[in-house]
N, C-alpha and C positions, 0 to 999 in steps of 0.2 A: 118140852122142848126149850130148850136156853137160848135167848138171843144175845149174842155176843154185845160187850158193854165196851164204847170206845172212851179213853180217859180223854178229856179236852185239856189244854194247857192251863184252866184255872184249877184243875186236880178234881172237878166232878166229872162224872161218867154220864154217860148216853146209849141208849141202846142203838145198837147200829142200822138194824130194821124198824119202819115205824110203818103207821099209817096216813097217809095224805088227803087232804079234803078239798084241794084245789077242783072246782068247778064243779064240785056235788052241791047238788037243786039244798039250799037251806032245812026245805020241807021233808028231806030225806036226812039230814045230816045224823040227825040223833039217832035214828033206826040204824044206820048203817055205821057209825061211829060204836052204838053197843055193841054190835054185833063186829067187829074187828076186837073188841075191849075181851070180847066172849070168845072169841079164836086165840086169844092171846097176845095181841098187839099191846103194847104198854106206852108205845111214845107217838104220840098226835101231832100232828104240822097243819097248823091252819095260817090265817094272818088275817088280817082286819076287814080288808078289802076283798076278802074271797065271802064276804057277809053271811057266815056260818059258826060264828062264834057262839051264838047262843045254842046252837043245836049240840055242840061240842061240849059246852057248859052242862046241861041237860043229860048227855050220857053219862058224862063223868060224876054228875052227882048221883044218878041212880045205879051207878055200876057197882058199888059198895065195894068197891078196890079203893086201899089204903092212900091217903095222898102222894106218899112218899116214894110209893112202888108206878107210879105213873111220872112221864116224861111229856110236857106239854111247851109245844111254842107256837109262838104268834110275832107279828109281823110290823112294825109303822111304815103305814102307805107315804108314797112319794109328797100329796099334799100336806101332809102333818109333817114334815120336816122344819126345822127350829125349835128353840126351848123350850117356847112356849107351848106350842101345838102338841108337843110329843109327849109331853106330861097329861094334858088333858087326852090323847090317844091312848096312851097306856093303862091310864084309869079307866077308860071305857070298853078295851079290850076284855080288862080284868070282870070289871063290872058282868059283863056278856057272858065271859067263860065263868064265874061264879068261884074267881081263885082270887086270895091275897098275892099272890107270885105267880111269876111262870117260869118253868126252868131254863128259857130259851127265848131271848127279845131280838129281833133284826131289825137292823136297817134292811126296805124292802129292796131299793135299787138307788143304786146312786145319785143317780138324775144330774152329773155334772154343770147341767147347763146350771141349775137352781146354786150351783155352790155353797151348798148348807150339809152337806155330809158330815164335815167336820166337827161342825158346833153340832149338830144331832147326836154323835156320837159321842162328845163330850156331856150331852145329856143321858147318853144308857149307862156310861159310866156312874153318873148320878144313881138312876134305877138302881143299879148293882146294889151299888152303897147302901141303899135305905131297902134293899130286899124286896123291892119289885121285880128283879127278874133275878134269876141264880145266875146265870150266863149269859152274855152278851155276844152278840154276832153280826156278820154282815153276807147280805144275800146279792148276787148278780155282781160284786168288786171285782173289776180288772186289776192288775198288779200295780198300774200308776195312782188308785183309788186307796187302796191297801197302802203302797207307799205314804203317801199323804196321813192315813192315819199313824203308822208306823214314828212318822218325824215329829207329828203334831202334837201327839197324846199320849195318855201313860200306858194304854191297855192294848195287846195285841187282839182282836178278836177270836174268839173262840173256835167258829167254823164260817166259813162262804160255803151258801149255798150257791150253786149256780149249772146252768141246763149242762146235763152229762148222761150219754148216751154214745155206743160202739160205735157211732157215725162221727161222734162229737165228742172225744175223750179228755179234751183240754190237757191234754199231756202237759205242756210249760206252764199252766198256768198251777198245777198240781205241783210241778215240783217246786215252784214257788212258794207256794201253802206250805209246804212238806218240810221245807228250807225253814219256815218262818213259825212252824209248832203250829200252824192254822187245821184243822180239819175240815175236808171236804165232805161237803151235804149234795147228792144228785138232786135236781128238779127234772120232771119228765124223765125218769130214769129207763123207759123203756121208748122211749122217741113221742111220745105222744099220738101213734097211729099215721105219722105225718112222712113215712117212708115205711117200705115192706121188710121192717128189719127182723120178723120170723121169719121171713121166707128166703133170706141169708143159707147159705149152705151152713156157711159158720154155726150160724144158730140150731138150724132145723140139724142139722146130723148130730149135734151135741143132745140134744133133746130125745132124737132117737135111741141112740147111743144109753141114755140113761132112763128112758121110761117116763119122761117128765116133757112139761109143756116148754114151748119157746119162751116165754115170758120166767118162768121159773131158772131157765139156763140164764138170762141176762141177768136178771136177780142175784144170781149166784156168782157169774163174773164181776158186778158190781163189788158184794162182798168177799172177794178173794182180792181186789184191789184196796180193799180197806175203805170204801166210801161209806160214808150211811148214808142213809136211802128210805124215802116210803112211796112205795108205789099206791096209785088211786086207783081204783076202781068202784064201782057200783053194783057190781055182781057178787052174789054172796059166795060160789063157788071159786070166784077170781079170789076173793079179800081171802080166801082160805088157804089154795092154791099160792097166791104169793107168802105167806108163811111159813108155808112146808116146802123149805129151802135147804135144810139142813142135815138131809139124809143123804145127802150124794155130792161129791166133789167133782168139778171139772178137773179133766187133765193139763197139765202143762201145754201141751199143743192145742188144747181146743182152748185154752185162755188166750194164747198166743194166735190162733185164727179168728179170736174175737176182736182182738187189739189191731187186727190188720184191716180191718171195717173201716176203719177212724179215715173221716175221708174230708174234716172241718166243715161240715153238714152242721151248720146251725139252723134250727126249728123255732125256736124262739127270738125276739127284740133284742136287738146289738146295744147292751148297756154303755156303751159309750153314746151312741145318738136317741136311745127312748126316750120319750117327752111325755110319756102319759102319767 
């Protein structure tokens, strides 16, 4: 089973489908990431604030998979924005992961109230130049935040990782990202269970038609739109099912029916006002 590779604006590639460890218990992380790697995942998405980078690192170390076959993302937490703190943060993350570089390093939230994300982005440019991060990007950035980066710094982010699922399709933001060569990554791609996504006829009917699960249908919908995603599960069966999405294709009508579920329903925090 071959996962499509997406080319980033810096020429590097990223597996379109990965495994995310948001809210994965640190005590369970090594086991679950090891299972994901055994299943075939090669893209792992974590973050400093998740508290489980060490478990990811142990799973990588014990996997026997060559480093150049893996794609590892981690993120700079809000309290570490600013030049001096950012360096200490990436060094700590690399130590916990047992790596000398990550494939992708992200500013986790813009925190416009701090007004440090431009300064921090310049520091990420330095990390990339030093080889601590192969690619650099952002998470939860809205258009005004991105416009400042493009106007005041030298590097267009490789990705913007944002809340994205059928009820919150982010069409306007995605158009802006596409126009500027920034790849879209989806967090919460299955809606985090905060609404009955799998009960929507557009999803359940497609699942029945193809003999797959509703989650597989939604993952396929993301893939068809070119989204990079890394659904999280702590259930071995679902980890395997979430990876087994390349044996069927949604019809144009099925994709359109899921598109029509968009109602601007955010289930997470608003990046313009989040202050954690």
